[in-house]
C-alpha positions, 0 to 999 in steps of 0.5 A: 149923294146928288151932284151940284146943279152948276159950278156957281151953285156948288153949295146947293143940291136939287131939293135941298132945304135952303133959307131965303131972307129967313124964309124956308124954301127948297132949291130947285135949279139954276137958270140964267145965273139965278136960283129957282126956289119954292117957298115951303107951303107955296106952289109957285117957283121963284127966281132969286139971286144965288147969293141971297140963299143960305143952307138950312141947318138940318140938325135940330135941338137934341141932334134930331134931323128935323129942320128947325121950326120957322116963324113964317109958316102957319101952324094950321092949314087955312081952309 
């Protein structure tokens, strides 16, 4: 199991799926007291306050280990 990134981010681990204002993201690191995340489907990292993140429930319906579908993600890729 990975170790936490920083003392104040003890609930978050590198590459952990998280939610930021209901949008799926990946926790990357901590920098100057802010969480660095990357939204799913986005290639840019964003700095957000740590308290705005929540852990994503990784158990879907029927006990599967897949994250639940998000309403903010496109169903198909844009060309």
